[in-house]
N, C-alpha and C positions, 0 to 999 in steps of 0.2 A: 591371170584369169580371164576366162572369155564366158561372162555372165549374163544370163535372159531374166530380164525381171519381168515375171507379167503381172499387171496390178491392174485389175479387172474394172476397178472402178473411176479410173483415173483421175486418183487425190494427188495433191499437190506436195506432201510429205515423202510419199516413195520415190516420185521426180526427183527430188531432190536429193534423195539417197543415190539414186542412180549417177547423177553428177558429181556429187563425190568422190564414188567408188571410179567413175570414169575419170577425173581429176587427176587418180593416185595409178594412173599407167593400167587400168583394164579394160580389156573392150567389153561395152555394157551396150546390149538393145533393151531397150526401156517400151513393152507393150502394154497397150489398154484396150478398151470395148469404146470404141467410138460411136456407138449407136446409143448410151445414155442419152437420154431426155430430160431426166430429173434430177443428174447429179453435175455439181458444178464440177468443171476439168480442170486439172493442174495447167503447168504451162509446159507444151510440149514443142516450141519453136525451137532451133538451135540459136543460145545465145553467143555474140561475138567472141567471148574467150571460152567459150564450150570446146573440150579437146577432141580431135578428129575421130577417139574412138565410142564417143558416145553415138548411138542412133536413136532415133525414136518410130516405133512401128505399129499405126494404129490398125486396129484390128476391125471389121465394120460388117455386121450381120447385114443377112440380104434385106431388113425391113427394120425399124425401130422396134427395143424390147419391149412387149406390151406388158408394164411391168406387174398388173393386177388380173390378170389372166395365169392362171396355173398352169395349163395347159400348156398353150401356148409359149409359155414364158420357159418353161422346161425344155419343149423343144426346141427353143430357142439357146439355152443356155448349152444344150449339145452341140447346136452348131457352134457355137463359139469355141467347147475343147475342142473341136475340130479343127478350125482356126487355130487356138492357140498351140495343139500338138503339131500342124504346119509349119509354123514357124519355127517352132523349136527344132523339127528337122534341117529346117534350113540353115539357121544359125549354128547348130553343134555344139552348144554350149559345155562348159565345164561341170556348171550349176545351174539350176533355176531357182529364183525367188517367185513364189508363188503368193501375191496376196490380193485378199477379197474377192478370192476366185469361188462362183458358185460350186455347187458339192457334185452337180454329176459331170462339167467341165474340168474341175479339179481331179475327178479319178480319172479322166483319160488322159489329163497332160501327166499326173504323176505315173501311169502303167507305160505310156510312151517313153518317160524318164528311167522308168526300170528297165526297159527292154535295151534302149540304150546306154546303159551304164552312166548316166546323166547325173549326179547330186542333186538332192531337193529338198529345198528347205521351205517348208511352210511357217510364212510370217502371218500369224493367228492372231486375228482383228476382233472375230466375233463366232461365238458357236451358234455356228448357221444350221446343225441338226436340231439343236433344243429350241432356235426361235422359229423353225420350220414345224416340228412336233406342236408345239401352243399354237401357230394361228392356223394348223390344219386341225387339229382336234377340235377347235373352235367353229370351224367353217364346215367340217364334214365330220359329223361326231362321232361316225365309226370308222369307216373308210381313213378317215384323217389319221384316226391313232395310228392305224397301220403302218401308212405311209411316213408320219413323223418320225415311229421309231425305223423304219428301216434308214429315213436319214441321220439317226441319230447314230447307228451300228456303220453307216459308211465312212462318216467323219471320225468315228474311231479308228477304224482301220485306216481311214489316210492318216490320221496323225502319227499311228504307230508306225507306217509304214516310210514315214518322212526321215530323213538323214538328219533334220535337226529341227525343232519344232522351237519358234520365237514368238511366246505370246508376249501381249503390250501390257500386260501388267502381272505381278505374284499371283491375283487371284484366282487365274487359270487353274494353277500348277494343281491346288488339291482333285479337280475334275481330269487334269491330263493324267495322274497317278493314276485314279482308278480306273480309268481306259486302258491302261498298259502303256503308257508312254514312258520308256525310260529317264529317268532323273539327269542322266548326262548328256541328253540328247535335247534338255529345254535350257533354253537360254532366253531370258525376257530381259526385252528392248520395248521401254515406254514409248510411246509415240511422241511427237511434236510437230512442229509446225514452221515451214522454211522463212527463218526469222530476216536473212538478206533479203526476200521478197516480200515483206512487211514492214515497212518504217514507219515511224511514228508521222501522222499524218495532223496537219492543222483542222481543226474545225470548219473553216470555211476553204472549201476546195472545189475542183472542177464536177466533182461527182455530186456535192453538196448544192451548188448551185445547178446545176441542170436537174437536180430535183427537188429544188423549191425546199430545200434544207437548212439553209444556212442560219437563218434565223429563227430557228424550231428548237424546241427541246424535244429529241429523237431515241424513243426505246426502240431499237435495230433488231428484228428477226433476219440472219441471211444462213438458208440450208433448207433440205428437204423438210416437206412441211405434210405428212400422214395424217390421217386420223387417229394415230396412234399415240401422237405427239401432244395431241388435246390441244387443239386449235381453240377449243372456249376461254383456255388461259388466255391468248392475245384478245380476244374479244372482250373478253370482262374487264380485262386493262383500257381498252380502247372504249369502254362504256364509263369507266370512273374517271376518264381525263375529259369527259365531253363538255365540261365547263373550260377549258383551260386550252383557250384558241390558238397558244403558242406552242400545244406538245402536237408532234405525230406520233403513231404506232408505225412502224414501217416495215414491212414483212418482202423479203425479196426471196421468192419461191416459187414452185409449181407444185401440182398434185392436188389430189383430194381434199387435204385440208385448208390448201390455198381457197379450193372451190368454196368450202364451207364458210369461211369468212367471208370471199365475197358477198355471197348467200345474206349472211348476218349483218354486213356494213349495211346491202338494202333495206332490210326489214327493219333493222333496228337503229337505221339514222347514224352509225357509228363514224361519223365525219373526221375525226381523228385518225383512222384508219388507213392507213396508204400499202397498198399492195402492187409489187412491181415481179416481174421474171428475175429469174439469175443474173448476176453481171460476173464478165469473166474474172476468172483468179486474179489476173493482171490488175485490177481496178479495186481489189480486197482492202489495200490500206486506205483509199481513198474511202472506201464504204463504212470502214469502220470509223475513220477518223470524224466524220460525218456524226457520228452518234453523239450522245451524252452515258448510252448504258445499253450495253449490249446482251440481249436475252436470249437461252435456248431451252431447249424443252428435251427428256427424253423418258420415253415410256415405264411404266412403274415395271413392267416386266422384264426388261433389261438388267435389271439387278448389277450385278459386277461384270458383267458379260458384254460388257460396250462400253465404247469410251469416244463420245462424240470429236467427231475432229474440227468441226466450228468452236468446240470450246478451247481448242488448242490455239486455233487459229487467233481467236476472241484475247488470248492473252497478250497477242503481241501487240493489241492494239492501244494498250495504254486509256483503257476505259474502265469503268466498273462493269459486273458482269451482274448479270441477274436469271438465275435457273432454276428450273423446276427437274429436280432428276432424282431419280433413287439415292437416298443420301452416303449409301454404302459404295457407291460406284465411283471409279478413282477420280474422274474427272470432278465430283461433287468435293470429294476429299482434298484435292487441290487447291479449288476455288476456295473452301472454309479454312484451310491451314493457312493460305499465303495472304487470308484475307482480303483478298482478288475480288472479292461479291457477294452478296446473298444466295444463299441453295436454301430450297424449301422442297417437300415432297413433289411428287408429279401432280398429286389428286389436288393438293392443298391451293385451290385459287385464292383463297382468303389470305391465305399469306403470302402468295403469290402481288397480288395487288397491293397489300401491303407493305410489301417489300421496294414496288415499286415506287408508291408514295414517298416512301420515306426518302430513296435516293433523287426522287424530281425535288424535295426542300431541303435537301442538303449536299450544298456544293462540295463542303469541305469530307466529308466520309467519300464520295466519289472520286474527290482528288487523290487520295489517298489510296481507294483500292486499285485503281488504275495505275496509279504507280506501280503499285504491289505487285500486279500482274504483269505489268512488263517486265517488272524486274527479276521476275520467275522465269518466262522466257527467256531474258537475255544471260542468266544461271543455266540454263536447262536444255538450250535446244543448239546447242553450239555443234553443228554439225561434223566436225572434224570429231569429236570422241564416238559421235553415233555411229560414223562410219568404221571407225576403229575395232567397234564392237563387233559390227556387221563382218568387215574381213573377218577376224579372228571366226564366226559361224561360218562363214564360206569357207573356210580352210578346212574346218574340223568338219562339214558336211564332205569335202570331196575327199577327204583322208577316210572316212568312214566308208563311203561308198567304193573308195578301191580298195578296200578291207575285206569287200564283200558284204555289208551292209549287217 
């Protein structure tokens, strides 16, 4: 097969899939938006053992994405849709996988695929229409409702017109059925992290020494930090550890949530709080190794419709997790079921801090949770089985398109 994989967000696990499919003899072009400054990218350099059939194609906007400006961002996302469509015409794939794609760009890409008879797989990571509706009606009470409804209807139409839909959790299935997506076109593939690129790492490692963390107890947060992630959770944790000179609360991020934490550090004297920018994914194993506890936050409105990739990466790190996420979310259920960490509701600041202090003083529990996390990753993130499942999805999508959809 000739496969074009559009991963707008530039995440590591889609690149892992593209590598695995190329290793099976398929011609794979992996594209992503190279203009995102607040999302840590995957590993897009050719490895020495990568097959010749694997190509990477960064797509760059005319300027960095204006993430917090609706009007400008929509224009830029349509610009990206044009770039993605142009690349698709150049590659002439048998099948397109589209991941994390903004809906305006997705509509342009899918329309081009339908015109050319190219099979289209919608790898459903999040229900963007519902998320847009939620945000817009809050920011623009009247017109936001109408715009949000437009995006819900657009996403439903795109899903119905896809040759296959690959949601990341069965929790999406009731909504997909309500939106008229045929059951036979829905195949769930839970997300993972690229285990081979995240080996276990000792506490004392190059990143830990560089960041002056080798002799500290570290609570670490790595990933996007918006106000929706309730950065006050992190601020309160820093406040609760002010009497512990051996503790550091480390945040590797950018965005308005990080700006809030920087302001609070100055106003409240949060000297245990360390703010740094993103590290490249190639150093993620060192970053996690430097931590004693890995922390993650997901906004309350996310519910079941989002599974944060940082949590899946954390499971590879061999460290206990401390998370504030909707309890019904798949990531929460995994952490809780596997005994890999402590899960509290996103608005439970007191519970979050209490969980952190418990882990701070209980090395035995931390060790057991870290082992459970890594054990789950090793059992579940084997890329061969995941590639098997996607190969079946791609073949079925091509057959559906050839039969006239």
